[in-house]
N, C-alpha and C positions, 0 to 999 in steps of 0.2 A: 486471315491466318490466325488461328487461335493459339494462345500461349506461346507467342513467338517473340523472341528478343532480336530485334534488328540492329545490325552494326555494319558500318562501312569499314572495310579493311583495305589498306593500300599495299600494293605489291608491284614493284618495277614500274611505277608511274601510273598504274591502273588502279581503279577503285572497284571493289567487289562488295555488293550489298549481300550480307549473309543473314540467314535465319536458321537457327539450329543446324549450323554447318552446311546448309544448302545455299547455293548462289542464286539470287533472284534478280540481280542487275549487275552489269559491268559498264563502267564509263571511264574513258580515258580523255581528260580535258584537252589533250593535245591533238586528237584526231577523231574523225567521225565514226570510222568503222571499228567493230569489235573483233572481227574474225569469227564470229559465232552466229547463231541463228537469228539474232535481231537484225543483222544486215539484210537478210533475205526479204524482210518486209518492205524495204525501201524501193526496189524497182517497181513494185506494183502501184505504189503511190504516184510514181512518175507518169503513169498512164494519163493522168487527168490534169487539166488546167484548173487552177484554184481548187485543189482537192479538199474534200471533207473527210476526216479520219476519226473513227471511234476506236479507242483502245480500252479493252476490258481487261483490267489488271495493270495498275500503274507501276507497282513495284517501286524501284528507285528512279524511274523516269528515263531509262535507257532509250526507248523508242522516241519519246518526245525530244530528248536531247539530240538524237540523230536527225530527226525530221526538221527541227528548227535550224540545225546547222546546214542542212542540205537544200531545203526548199524555202522560197521566200513567201509565196502566197498560199498558205495552207491553214485550214481551220481544223483544230484538234480538240476533241473532247476525250476525257478519260473517266473511267468508272472503277472504283475500288471499294470493297466492303470495309476496309481497314483504314481509318483516318490517319494512322501513323505513316501510311505511304506518302502522304503529302509532306510530312516532316522529313522523311528520308530523301524524297526527291528534291526538296528545297536546297540541298547541298550544291546542286548543279543547275537548278532551274529557278526562275522567279515565279513562284507559284501564285503570286498575285495577278499574274498575266495569263495563267492557264485556267481552263475550265475543267474542274474535277468534280464529279458527282460521288459522294460517299454513300453508296447503297449497293445492294446486290446487283451484279451485272445482268442477270436474267430479268429482274424486276424492271430495271431501267429500259432494257430493250423492248420488253412487252408493252410498256407504257409510252414509249418514245413516239413522237409525232414528226420527227425530223427524218431526213434521209442522208446517207453517207456513201461515198465512193469506195471506201475501204473500212472494213470492220476487222480488227485484230483481236483475237482471243488469246490472251497470255496470262491466264488467271490460275493460280494454284493455292491450295492450302497445304498443310504438312503431309497430307496423304496423296496428293496428286491433283488432277483437274476435278473440281467439284462436279459430281455426277449430273446435276441438272443442266450443265452446259453441253452435255453429250446427247440430250434427248431431242426427239422430233419437234416438240413444241418450241424449244429454243431455236433450233436451226431454222424453222419456218418463220419465227419472229425476226431473226437476223435477215433472212431473205426479204421480208417486208420492209425493212428500213434501208436496204441497199438500193442504189440506183440499178437499173437493169443491166448495166455493163460493169457493175461493181465487183469487188473481191471480198470474200470472207476467208481470212487467213488465220490458221490455228497453229500455235506452238504446242506440239504434242511430245512430251517427254516420255520415253519408252521405259518407264518403270514397270516392274512386274505386274503391279495392280492395274496400271493403265493399258498395258498390252492386252489384257483380258477384255477390255472394253473397246479396243480399237476397231475390230471388225464391224460391230454394230454401229459405231459412229460413222465409219466410212460408208456403210450401206445407207444410213440416214442422209448423209451429204449427197450421195449419188442419186437419191430420189429427187433432189432439188437443184443440183449443180453438176457441171463437169469437174472432176476432181483429179489433182495431181499432187505429188509429194516431192519435196527436196530433202535429201538426207534419209536416214542418219548416216554418219561417217564413222570411221574407225575411232576417231578421238572424241566424237560428240554424239551422245545418245538421244538427240532431239530430232524429230521429224517436223518439218513445216508443211502443213497441209493447205493447199491452195484450192479454193472452191469458187467457181464463177461460171459465166456463160461462154467464156473464151476457149478456143482451141489452143493447144500448146504452140503451134506454129505462129499464131497471131501474137501470142504473148512474147515469144522470143524475138520476132520481127520488131515489135514496138520497142523493146528494151535495147535492141541493137541500134535502132534509129535515135533513141535518146542520147546514147553515147556519153553518159556521165558517170558510169559506174566502173569500179576496178574490174580488170579482166577476170580475176579469180571469182568474183561474185557473179559475173555474167555467165561463166562456165557452170556455176551451180544451177542457174536458172535453165540453161540449155540442157542440163542433165536431168531435169524434172521427169518423173516417171508416172505413168498412169496406174501401174500395178502396185498395190499396197498390201 
């Protein structure tokens, strides 16, 4: 994020990481769940024993905070182009214990020789999702570093600019995965796009079996739709 002044703001016990009046992270030290799109990532991580997770876009560390609070045996790596993200995330995380790569997410994925069960794309600059994350070569590179039963999950904020790019991104994903969406809602203009080899029925069954998530979150997963 260029020319961005990051600040944590506290309101009613929750902390909001803001940059130019836009919220990039929400953390409540008293509880795991935010009630927002970050929560939707978590059930997909629960699919795997000893999951390996790659987060593209560290922000203030909301997803790492949640995953560390909910799962015991999980390997997490994060990528962010802005080194200030580590400073911001250190408010709630011990960054000496986290693996964070300060580089462009696309460059990291293309050169990565490791594999992951879940890749989460939650990277934004002040204009929206950087366009190179929406291209075919990046999507194919993500598929190459996913295990065959893995998930590629994208937080897609429906700004006017990103709405114009959504159709092409979805078509690109569908050439490589089965694709579903969670959201948006009346109060939140974010869509979580879930791409994998799994059918919806299989996903819902597995999350029901795990039985560790709030009912409201499970209902969001059940309401996943294929039409986007």
